[in-house]
C-alpha positions, 0 to 999 in steps of 0.5 A: 367764076367771079374774078376779084380785082383789087386796087392796091398801092404799088409795092416792091414785090410788084416790080417783076410783074409790072416789068413784064407788062411794060415790056409787053407794051413798050415795042416796035415791030415786035421787039421790046424797046429796051431804053424806053422799058427801063426808063418806064420802070425807073419812073415806076420804081421811083414811085415806091419812094413816097417823097417822090410826089408820084403815087402808083396803083396796081390792079391785082386779080385775087390778090395774086396776079398783077394785072396793070399799073397806073401812076399819077403825080405832079403835072408835067410842066408841058401840060400846065398851060392846059390847066382849067384853072391856072391858079389850082394845083393839078396832078397828071397821069404819069404812066398807065399799062393795062394787062396784055390782051388775052392770048398775048400774055406769053409775049411779055418778058421780064426787065433787066436790073433793078428788076428781078429777072423772071421770063415769061408772063407774070407768075401767080403767087400763092 
């Protein structure tokens, strides 16, 4: 069976699935680092506002399941000295969260508000 991967702009409906992926990765000693996960979700959620200057893309499997998220936008001021062209404009990678490795999806959890709580891994939408 061929899996079709679709790259699309982040939408509000993606946030619960993205939160589960973020919470899978933002951990220390197996426990979610709540403050960091919430900060990552706030950054990602702010990308829904096009005026923010940041852009988020999600990878979806067959239009239903969010596999991962990646955001880019205004270059972090700390990185400006490393630009190859000091006069040129540059964008920077803001976040990148790939899907959990196979077999680890069930360790992902939902986020707390403003995301909709949904326990477990991202659910397939029909």
